[in-house]
Steps between C-alpha positions, in 0.01 A plus 500: 500500500224682690697469829812637327311800357344574839845480665644733238215747549550496879876555456454803275232646728733462800791646304290797387382572854855458635652734241245772577561453872879485466515816290276684746691376806859504390546724198599811694771342716758766586841389377678715760402282798775253582518211740729531801838328474380238750234374255669329206221540245484286191557671166296333224700255288296559180407129474154371439370149445588368156146507358432859616463731197393836644691801373842577638565841653584754233268347242226743597529860396436774758130581514389143422299324771734324743811695395536653849475155658810380313700804614460378858467121471703221342461124473650282773491124481649165416402205278186423705355828630523874434335826604570873483719677757576868543838579346622665823364227731258741673120469503318812617137456599267799516166536677225501239714323239533178697262320731571611856349258751355595839817399685711727276650223286509535121353250253625486143522257208781315330452314173732203456578323174595141561539142386187284512562387857359597841647816648547607860587845629642612835674802645664634811634830625879499526581816698283439808223278628162551337175314444528257207441604141140431399470301176204385293552318171225485237320166511504255210813632329750226593505371142486851352783714373405801715438520873339815641563561868399739774775598745451683829800685645416550870781754549744698289863386499732246341301201373620177338249317278544144379298340220531124448390326181575130496861450613604856405475812713533871435601715798531878506519782752309829480500817711132569572394860573156606617464862390360679804631692800821350640343465847238265352764261364560200724 
């Protein structure tokens, strides 16, 4: 029982920190930026894992905490794993709102809701060659229902991300934009 309570406490602490971070990083995504026709971004399918009970978009009234988040993001998933994706398939990262590393890459977080099985995460850039996607999964959460992750996009562009939980996988494509001068984009 003590181990279960500690696990539950860690989950809610991680969720709280993620939600603060996600709202600060992503809540002001401009809806007018679109991906080029060569990047076939994934539109969220509205699915989440069966046990997931967080509010659906529209259940929050304007002005409530998190209401802006649901204007921009929607659930995307299958029976084994789900996360939030931007409705237009575009993630815009801003200096000061996201962690910009020395080499110019951007580090952000994804929170995954999943079956109680080990998860793996990988990604690759589709529109040109690029260094690999950097991925760190939280330790000790294989048997948990949530899996925090840290993802490093080394360059802007068209990125495909694949999450595997047991025999199931969830693959999606996002257009990644680093908001800074066009000459600085690689």
